[in-house]
C-alpha distance (Angstrom), angle and dihedral (degrees) to the residues before:
residue distance angle dihedral
X1 . . .
X2 3.86 . .
X3 3.80 119.0 .
X4 3.80 103.2 -148.8
X5 3.78 92.1 -164.4
X6 3.84 85.8 62.9
X7 3.79 90.2 59.5
X8 3.80 121.5 86.6
X9 3.80 111.1 -140.0
X10 3.83 107.2 -161.2
X11 3.81 132.3 -175.5
X12 3.76 117.9 -165.3
X13 3.82 118.4 -166.5
X14 3.79 110.6 -173.8
X15 3.84 129.4 132.3
X16 3.79 93.9 -145.2
X17 3.78 115.2 86.5
X18 3.83 92.0 -157.1
X19 3.82 92.0 55.0
X20 3.84 90.6 45.8
X21 3.80 89.9 52.5
X22 3.84 93.3 48.5
X23 3.82 92.2 46.7
X24 3.83 91.1 48.7
X25 3.81 91.4 49.2
X26 3.82 91.8 47.5
X27 3.81 90.8 47.5
X28 3.81 91.9 50.7
X29 3.80 90.9 48.2
X30 3.83 91.7 47.2
X31 3.81 92.2 51.3
X32 3.76 93.1 45.2
X33 3.86 93.0 50.1
X34 3.84 88.9 51.8
X35 3.80 95.2 42.8
X36 3.77 92.9 -117.6
X37 3.74 131.6 136.1
X38 3.80 117.5 -121.1
X39 3.81 136.8 -161.5
X40 3.78 115.7 -167.8
X41 3.79 128.2 -167.1
X42 3.81 116.9 -171.6
X43 3.78 123.8 -164.0
X44 3.80 128.0 179.7
X45 3.80 96.1 -171.7
X46 3.82 110.7 78.4
X47 3.80 91.4 -157.5
X48 3.77 89.2 58.6
X49 3.80 88.3 46.5
X50 3.77 92.2 55.2
X51 3.81 91.0 45.8
X52 3.85 90.0 50.9
X53 3.77 90.9 49.8
X54 3.78 94.8 47.7
X55 3.79 93.4 47.7
X56 3.85 102.4 33.0
X57 3.79 105.4 11.6
X58 3.78 95.1 125.3
X59 3.80 91.5 66.0
X60 3.83 92.1 64.6
X61 3.78 122.6 78.6
X62 3.82 91.3 178.2
X63 3.78 126.8 43.3
X64 3.80 119.6 -178.3
X65 3.80 114.7 -164.4
X66 3.75 130.7 -172.4
X67 3.80 111.5 -146.9
X68 3.81 105.6 -147.9
X69 3.82 103.6 56.1
X70 3.80 130.2 149.4
X71 3.86 116.8 -100.2
X72 3.74 95.9 1.2
X73 3.84 127.6 28.4
X74 3.80 125.9 -136.8
X75 3.80 89.0 -113.8
X76 3.82 89.4 53.5
X77 3.78 87.8 54.0
X78 3.76 90.9 48.7
X79 3.83 90.9 48.3
X80 3.78 90.1 50.8
X81 3.79 91.7 50.6
X82 3.80 88.8 51.7
X83 3.79 86.9 61.2
X84 3.83 99.7 36.5
X85 3.80 105.7 33.3
X86 3.84 114.8 -1.7
X87 3.80 90.0 177.6
X88 3.80 88.5 77.6
X89 3.82 96.1 57.3
X90 3.84 94.3 85.5
X91 3.83 88.0 57.8
X92 3.82 95.2 59.3
X93 3.82 123.9 106.5
X94 3.77 112.8 -177.2
X95 3.81 112.6 -144.7
X96 3.75 108.0 -162.7
X97 3.80 146.8 139.4
X98 3.81 88.1 -145.2
X99 3.86 109.4 60.2
X100 3.83 89.0 158.1
X101 3.78 89.0 69.0
X102 3.82 88.1 63.7
X103 3.77 94.6 43.8
X104 3.82 89.3 54.7
X105 3.79 93.7 44.8
X106 3.81 97.4 44.0
X107 3.82 105.9 28.1
X108 3.80 113.8 -168.6
X109 3.80 93.9 6.3
X110 3.77 119.7 125.0
X111 3.73 107.4 -127.3
X112 3.77 128.7 174.6
X113 3.84 107.1 -121.6
X114 3.79 130.9 179.5
X115 3.74 107.6 -163.0
X116 3.86 118.7 -141.8
X117 2.92 126.5 -98.0
X118 3.78 93.5 46.3
X119 3.74 138.3 166.4
X120 3.81 127.5 -135.2
X121 3.81 93.1 -104.1
X122 3.83 93.2 57.4
X123 3.87 88.4 45.8
X124 3.79 93.4 53.3
X125 3.82 92.4 46.3
X126 3.83 89.8 57.3
X127 3.83 93.0 44.8
X128 3.83 90.1 49.9
X129 3.79 89.1 57.3
X130 3.81 92.7 49.1
X131 3.79 98.2 40.1
X132 3.78 100.8 36.3
X133 3.79 103.1 152.6
X134 3.85 91.1 -146.3
X135 3.82 90.0 65.9
X136 3.79 95.7 46.6
X137 3.73 122.4 90.8
């Protein structure tokens, strides 16, 4: 019997293959260390990422967004989610080398940001905030 609440469903939207690979490896390690299953979908096209979130967003309990992406930025995706499905906003972790972009775009808003370059420890601290089992139903 599979307990789906035990599974982490992660969407990674980043245009850099190297960053996608690192995030996927860190996600797998994180899940393994916590004895959880994980399903990861990686997308390099932010337009596809927004489409995936508008059509299947409820399936993800973790959304990792780069900020500076071609065609559509991570903060544009976040802003669209705010209009389309605000319930997804608390699942977003921005992964960026430019946190000041987000501070300018969303002044006064508390966003979860993992600044590049990052180490595994910083990554796990952010995921623990997002995936804290005490706050999940």
